[in-house]
N, C-alpha and C positions, 0 to 999 in steps of 0.2 A: 691578761695578752690579747683580749677580744680585739683590739685595734689593728693586729697585727694582717697583712696580705696574706688574703688564699693563695693554697701551694696550688698550683696549674702547670705540671710539667711539659714542656717544651721542649723539641728536639733544635732548634736553632734560639740561643737566647735572643730577644729585642733590645737589648740596651747595648749587649759588646757586639753583637752580631757572630758570635764564637758558637761553636757547636757543642752540646752539651754532651754529646759522646766522646767527643775529642778531649774535651775537659776532663772527664770521668776518667779517659784510659793516663794522661798523662799523669794525673791524681795517682794514679796506683801503680803508674811506673816510677815518680819521685818519692813516694809516701806509700810502701807496699803495705794491703791491712793486715796481712802477717807480721808485719814487725810491730804493729801497736795492740797487739791483743792484752788480753788479762794478765798474761804468763808476763807480759812487760813490767806491765803495776806491778808486781810482785817482787821480781827482781830490782824494781828500782826502791822500792821500800826496803828490802832487805841492805840495800849498797846504803840507805837513808841510814839505819841502825849500825852496818859495821864504821860507815863515817863521823859517827857523832862519837860512837865508843872507842874509835881512834884518838880524837882529840880531848877525852875526859869527862865530855857532858853527858856522862849518865848517872846522876843524883836526883833527878826528877823523871818523871814520865815520857818518854820522847813518842810523838805525834805526828807521823810525815804527813805533810798538809800539801794542797798546791799543785802544780802541773806536773811534776815530777811523781808523787804518790799518785794522783788521778792518771797518767798516761797520757795527758793534755802535751804535753812538754816538745818542743820544735827539736827534734836529734840534734848533739852536737855534729858540728861541721866541720870539716878539714878546707882552709884558706885558700885555695885554688894556687897551687904553684909554691906554698909557701911549707907546708907539711903542718902547720901550727892548729891546733885546734881552739877553737871555740865553742863554751857551754853559750848556746842559746837558750836557757831556761836554767834557773836557778832552785837549789833544792830549798823546801822553805819547812818549818819544824814546829810544831808548840812546843813548849819545855812547859809539863803541865806540874803543877806543886799538889801532889795527889794526898799531900799530908792537910790541905786544906778542902773540905767536903762542901760545895754548895749546891741547894734546892731552891723550886722558887714554889712550890709546893708548901702553904702555910702552914699543913698539917703537918709536915716534917717538923715543923721548926723547934718541937718538944724530943726531938730525938737528939742524944748527945752525939749520934756522929758529924751531923751536921753544925759548921760553926760561920756560914754566910748566907745570906737569903737573898735570891734575885729579885730586884724590882725594875721593871717595864714600864710601870707608871709615870708619865711625867717627863718622858726623855721621847727622843726622835726615835720611831720606830725602827727596829733591829738594835736597838742598844739597851743599857738596863747600869743601876748603880747596885752596889754588892756593899749590901748593909749586913755588920756583923748581928748575930743575933744575940750573943750575949756580951757583955760588958768584959776586956781583956783585961786579964790579970796585972799587965805590964807593959809597958811602953813597947809599940811594935814601929818600925820603921816606915811602914806602909796603910796607918791606920790613921783615919783623920777623923776629927770630932765635929759633929755637926750641931751647934749649942741650940739656933731654932728648931732644929730637928727632935735633938736630947738624942742623937744617934751616932753610932761610929761607922765608917765607911772607908772601906777598902780602896785607896787611891793608887789607878792605873799609873799617873804621873811617878808616883814616889817610886811604886815598885819596880819600874824599867829604866828609872835609873840609879837605885839600888844596885839592878844587875850589870850595868855599864860600868858603875864603880869597879865592881869585881873584877870585873874585864880588865879596867886601867889599872889596876891594882898588881897583875899578872906580869910575865917577863915582857922584854921589849920585843922579843923574837915572836909572842904571842900578842900583842898591842897591834904589831903591824899586819896580822894577816886578820884583823876585824876593821869593820868601817860600819859607820851610821846610817841607815838604808831606812827613813821614816821612823818609825817606832820600832824595825827591828835591828839585829845585829845582823851584820855577814861578814861569815868565813872563809875566806878563801886561800888557797894554796898558790903562795908568791913565788914559784918555780915556773916559767911556762910551759904550758903541755901541749907537745909535740903527739902528732900522729904516730911516731915511731917509741913514744911511749903510752900508747894507748894500753896494754897490756899491764901496766905497774900496776899498783893499788894506791890510785889518786883518788885525793877526799874533792869531790863537785863544791864549788860554791853554794855555800848555803845560808839562808836567813833564817834568825829563828825568834821568837818572841816567846816571853813566857804568859802562861794564860792558868785557871784553875778550867777543871771540869765540873758540869751539873747533873748530875742525876736526872734531873726532869727535861721534857721538852718543853720549851718556853709555850707559853699559851698563845704570845702573839703569832705563832706558826702554826697555830691547828688548822687553818684555811688548806694549809700543804697535806694534811694526814686525808681528808676528805675530798679533796679536788675527785673531780671530775674527768676521769683520761680514756677517753673514747676508742687510743689504738692499742689501749692494755700493754704498754712499754712498761710501767712498772706496777710488779703485781702486789697484791694485797700483805702478804706475807714478809713483802722485801719491805715495804714501807715499816709495818708494824716493827721488824727488825730496826730498822734505823731509827725510829721513835724512841725505840727500849734505849738505844746510846745515848740520849740527851744532848747534850751539845756545850760548848766551851767557851769559854770569856776570855778574853784577850784586853790588856791595856792600851784601847783605840780607843778615844772619843770622837762623835762625831764633827766634822769641822764646824760645824754654828751649835756646837753646844754652849748652855748657859754654865755648865759645871764641869769642865773639861777633866778637872782632876779625881773627880769622882764617878767619872764616866766609862763603862767597859762596853766594847762590841759582842755581840752574839756572834760566834763563829761556826756554821754549820760546818768547818772542813772535814770532819770524820763522816758525817753524812755525806759530801759531795764526794768523797772517797768511795763510800759502799757505793753511791748511786752508778760513779765511772768502773768501779770491777764489775758489778754484779748486773746492771743495767743496759751501759752504755757499749752496742755493738761496735764492732772493729770498723766499718765502714763509717757510721757517728762518729768515732773517735778520729779517722785519717780525716774527715771533712773539717774539723775543726783545729785540728794540726794545720791544716792548708791555710784554715783561715788567719791562723797566729804570724803564718808564714808570712803570709801580704804584708799584715799592721807591720810586724818585723822591717819588712822592704821597702813599703811606703814611708816608714818612720827614718827610715837613714837614707833614702833617698832625697826627703823635702826637710829633715832635721826640723818635722813638728810631730806633737804629741797626738798621737788618735788615743779613743776612747781604753781604757786599763783592759787588761783582758782577762780581769776577775767581771767585769761588766759584760766583756762578750760572751763569756761561760753562762752565764744567766741565761742570754738571749739564747746562748745554742739550749742549755737545758730545754726551755719551754719551748724550742720548736721539734727535740728529740720527743716531748709530750703530745705535741698537737700534727706530727707527720706522718703518713701510713712506715710503721716502722720498715717495709722492704724497699721504700723509696729512695733509701740512703744507700739499698745494696744495689738496686736497678740502675738508678742515675744521681751518684752521688754529685757529678758537676752543680747538675741541676738546685739538690738541694743547699750546697755549700753558696749559690747565688743569691737563693729565697734564704740564708741567714743573714748575708752583706743587705739585702732589702729590708728583712726585717729592723737589723738596726740602725740602718737610715731613717724607717718610718720613727722608731723610740726617737730619734735625736730630733726631727720634727714635731712630734707629738710633746717633746720636752717630757717624756715620761718612760721610764726604764725600771719596771718591778725588779727587786730582787726576787728569785727563784722561790725560796723558801715561807719568804713574809715578803708579798705584794706590796704591802702597803709603805714597804720601804721602799720609796722613789732613789735609786743610785746617781740619777742624774745631777740630786741635790747638790752632789760631793763637787759638781763641777758649774765651772763659771759660763757665763753665756760667750764670751769668747773662746772658751774648751769646746764647749759644744759647737760652735759655728766650724772651727778650725777640723773636729772631726768629721761634719757635713760633707766640708769640700774635699777632706782626704777620702773619704767612702766614696764621693761621686767619681771620682779621679780612678780607684783601685776599682768599680763596680764597671767601668768602660773599657777596662784594658787588663783582664787579669792575667793574663798570659804574658805580656812586655814586665810583670812585676817576677813573674816565675823567672821568666830565660834572665832576668837583670841578678836575680839574687842565686841562679845556678850557674854564672857565670865567675862566680867570686865565691862559692863556697860546693861542699861535697859532702851533703849529709852520709851522716856515719851512725849503722844499725848496730848496738850492742851484739856483739859475738856475730854478726853476719857482715863485718866490714863496711862495704859499701858498693853500691853499682860499678862505680869505676871514678878513678881519681885521674885517669888519663885522658879521656873525652867529654868534652863539656858536653851540656846534659841537651843544648839547645841542639847539636850535632844528633843525639841518640833522637832524637824527636824529631828530626827534619821532614823525613817521611808523612809524618803524620799533620805536622804542620802545612806542607806542602799541597796535603789532599783536600783541606779545608774548604776552596776555592769549589773543587769539585762538588764535596760533598753538601755545599749550600744547593747548588744547581740541583744534583740528582735527588739528593735523600734517601739516597742507596745504603743500608745499613751495611748488608752484607759486602759489600763492593768495598767499603773501609776496611772493614774487617780483615776481608780475606786478601785485601792490598795492601793499603799501606799500613795497618796495623800489622800483619804478618811479617811486613820485609820489615819492620823496627824491631818485633821480637828475632826477627834474623841478624840483625847488627846487635843486639843484646846480645846473644849467644856471641858472635862473635869475638867482640871486646869482652865477656866473661873469659871464655876461654885462652883468649891471649893473657889475660891478667890471673889465668892459673885457678879459676872461678868457675864453679858449676851456676849454670843458665837455667837448668830446668824449674825454680822456684817459678823467674819471671813466667815463664812459658804455662806453669799449672795455672797461676793467678790471669793468665789472661783468657784460660780455656774458662774458670768457673765464673770469672766476672765477665766474659763479653761473651766468648764464643759457643757456651753451653745453652745462653737464650737465645740463641739465635738460629746456631746449627744443629737441630737435638740429635744428629745422627753420628756425629762427630766423636771418636773414641781419643783420649789423651794422648796412647799410641800413635793414633794417625796425624795428631799436631808433630810430633815426636817429630816424627819420619819425614813430613812434610819439611820442618824448619830444617832439620840436617839435611834434607838433598838440594837446599834451593842456598846456602850460605856463601854460593859464590868462589869458595875457599877451599883447595879438596884438604892441604892438611887442615883446615879447622872441620870440615866434616868428617875425618877419620877420627881425630881427639872425640866430637862429640858424640858419636856413635858408639865409641869405644865408652867411654863415660857414661855415655846409658847404658850401656849392656851392665855396668856394676848396681846398678839401680833395680835388680832383680828381684830382691827383698821387697819392695815398695812396688813396683810394679812389675809381677809377674808376668805380665805380655810381651817386656822389653825382648824379650828372646824373639820377637818377631822382625826385630830392626837389623838381625843378623845377613839377611840377604840382601838388604839396602847396604849394607858394612861391607861386603863381599865384591857387592857393584864396586861401592865406592875405592877400593883396594885394588879393584881392575882398573876402574878409573886413572886411578892414581900412580899405575904403574904405566899408563900411556902420558901420561901429564908430566912426569918426573922423569921419563926415564932412567930408574933407577938399574945400572949394572947389575944388581947381587939378585935382582929379580924375588926380593923377599914378600915386595907387596901380591906379585904374581901370586905366589906360594900362601901367604895369608889369604887371598881372596879364595883360591883352589882347597884352601882348611875349613874355611866359613860356609860355601858352597854346600860340602860335604853333609856340614854339620846340621844343615839345614833340611837339607835332602832327610838325612837319616833322622829328625825329629819331626817334619812333617811330611814326606813322602814327596812323589813326584807332580803332584797333582795343585800345582801353585804357580804361580808366574815366575817366582824364582827360577824355575827351571828352565826357562824360556833366556834368564841373563846366564845361568849356567852353561847353558848348552851355544851360547853367542860366545863366554870363555872358551867353552871345548873347540870350536870351529877357529877362535884366535889362535890357541895352540895347536891346531892341526889334529887333535885327536876325533879324528870322523869318527870310527866305529862307535866309539863312548857316545858321543852328541849321535847319533844315528837310532842307538839303544834307548836312550835316555826318551828321545823324541817320539820314538813308536810306542812307547808306554804314557808318553801325555798327550799326543792323539787320539789312543784309543778311548782315554779318560773326557778329555774336553769334546770332543764329539756329542757325548751325550748329554751336557751340558750346557758348554757355550759360557760358561761365568769368568771366565780370567781375561784381563788385560793388563798391557805393557806400557809404560811412559817411560820417554826419554829426555830429558833435561839437555841445556847447553852443555856442562859440564859433562854429565854420561855420553852426550853424542859420540865422545872419539874413543870409546869403546865398540863404535858399530864402523860395521864393512862400508866401503867407498859409496855402494849404491844406497845402503841406507843413510847414510851422511847426507848422500841428496836429498831424500826424500826430508831429513827432518830439515834440511836447509830451505824448505820449501816454508814453513810455518815458525820453524825456530822451536819446536815441539813435536814430537814423535808418540801419538797415541794411538793404540790399534792391540787390534783382538788378537791374545795370545797364541790361540789356534793359527790364525796367518802365520804369526810369526813362527810356529812349530813347523807350520809346513814347508816357510823358504828355509832353514837352516836344515831339516831335514833332506831337503830334495839338493841343495848345497852338499852336505854330508856323501847322498848317494851319488852324488856326479863326481865327487874326489873320490869315491872308492868305486864307482864306476861299475854302479849298480842300476837296474832297471828301476823307474820312479814313476814312470806312467800310472800307475793306480792313483799314487798321492797325488799327481798330479790335477788328476782327474777328480780326488775328492775335495781337494783345494780350489778347483773350479766351481766347485757344485756350492761349497761354502760362502764364497764370496758371491754368488748370484745370490746366497740367502742373506745376507747381510746388507748388501748396497751400499759400502764404503768404498770411497774412492781410494784411500793409501793400500788397503788390501786389494783392490784391482792391479796396483801400480805391482805391488811383488807378484802377482800371480803375474803379469807380463814380463818381470824380470825373471820369474822359473822356467817360463815360455823361451824366454831370449838366449836363457843358459840351455833350452834343449834345441834351438836353432829351429825352434817352430814359429816362423814370424808372423804368419797368419792368425794364430790364435793369440799372440802375444798383442800383434793391432790391437784385436778387438778387446783385449784386457785395459789398455791403455785408453782407446777410446770408451770404453763403459768409465773407465775414472773422470776422464773426462766429462762426460755425460753425468755422474753425478757432481765434480766438482770445475765447472767452466772458468774456474779462473786460477787454475792447477796448472802454470808455466811448465813443471816436470812433465806431467801426463803429456801435454801437447811436445816437447822436445820429444816425446818417448815414440809417440804416435809418427812426428817426421823421420825418425833414425828407421822406425820398422819400415814404413814407405819407403824410403830410400832403398832398404834391403830387399824387397821385395822389388823396386824397380830394378835393380840391379842383377836380381835373381833372373826375370823377364827376357833381362838383355842376353844374359848368359845362356838361359835356355834357348833364344831365339837364334843365337849364334850359334848352339848346339845342333838346330835341324837344320840352319843354312848349310853348316858343314858336313851335315850328312847327304842334303841333296847335293850338292859338289861333286861331293864323293863316288855318289850314283852316277848323275852324268857323263863322269871322266869316264867310267867302267862302262858305260854303254857304247861311248864313241870309240873307247878302246877295241870293244867288241866288232863295230863297226869296220873299220879299220882293217881288222885283221880278216874281217869275210870280204874286203874288196883285193884285197892283198893273194887271195887264195884265188 
């Protein structure tokens, strides 16, 4: 496949104009890598065995093959609004007759174990004839004699016909469950499968075809065993294990075969299954499943046939060999688009080699019209991948084994609306971090709310966001930080409470989740203000959690400030004062803590702080400043002297030079009716932040207060002077009278 295009990662796809980052994120939400790992393969293989045994096909060796056995199948889907599940991939199996042993090595022909010899000469690459090593002792339904060659051959046509006849001789109910699909028979449960039946033991539709096992690795595939792979994707040990398994022969002749009755196709189904299970990564598998989903949708929309999924799989395997393995994890969106380009190149070149036997051009099976149709469909697909995805998800909800689905109640395009809206901005700025912490994070919040309303956990989606995206660009963020951030920004207090309570149940998985108790306490305090509960249970739960945090962590953390806010709200002034004194003594030495309040949490703040919040819709400031503010507030209500703390607060503000801190200092001076110092503080806030309208209003307030005081003081002096004049006049009058 030397003619394939070079892999050059880009952030904006030049063909579709869509960012590969956003495509990768959409792929991860729709087809999470955690759901398409090797364990899914093993689970599906076991289901194949269970299903075939359930219908009595156990007289031959069962070899699970195809997309289900390899984990490449599109997950089953629920039709939106109908509750009916549609199987988007069949189960494929080979029923191998292990009583007949096949070999290609001529030195084994004298071995009594082997009855049939595989001959790959004179046929299309990838096919062969099965010649009996010894003359049969009697007639056999599938044996043909070639007089010219004086040899006996196994006839694939006769072999498959006999199997079909055996099925047709069964009961009428059994015959109704079978349908001929090319050379294979399909078995299907004729009872509609709905989402409500998902926990029943249902046999998936499956195609089965008879075949034989060949102990030898076919010589026409020797190139694969020595092929140079620069990316180290396949280990030599795995290659050797695969070769030792040999291959299978199935009764499918090449479409242009001159002797179709005796020609068999070499099947590497077991080899492909081993590659899928032991070499293909979750990210690679995710990309290929997404590719198949696009193929399914464009065929539905156009009623035209694209190349078979088997052809696409061969291109996919070549890409796995050639692309850096890490590229699939880092930029799966671009890897997907590169695969589409590779298929398009193959069609234009008229050459699509079989992965194991490159001399076998798979396009030989297609007409020129088929190839031209595929080129047109790929052009449409390549120019607008996202529309196909959205159209598919408008009518389908993917369901994963044992994990349900993202949601059956919200259309996928609504879930990723923020991501789609972010595309024009990203194209202009190319700012990855802004997209991750903006639109992508909002989508995680939306997913959390949706999942919680459905009674499901959202944390696996958050962890995938962390592992696949955030950790690559924001190295100092911890998973608990992400959980906290999402929980605080759900925009729904009830959802936030559920979120944090559910998160606390994951301590065995994430021991550090105990750190969210402080935020959960704040959420309950917030809920008490928003929900106006008469019972007061939210306040009680808040108090309980705050005390647990203090007992576990001590008072030297931002949660102490949140608890102090709660205590001031409850007018527990002495308790608040004692707690804040401890905090101030420690925090003055290190100045490491800060507190933030969003719009939902702002309802817990007093009117003064709410005014500060309204200025920017986010209050973020030094925890020490808040500690001084609440401590002075507590001392005021306890009628205690706070002049020392006020002085320390003033020094602290002078050292950090932040507008909001100067504002809080000014409020404390106002509280003590010290308007000159209050004015100085508010002027400093305005100097640091000239656009601060609240500071400007406070300056006006203080100047007005000082002006009134000046007038009042002038009036007092005038009054005193008038009294003195009257007394003098009185004395003069007395003297005259005398």
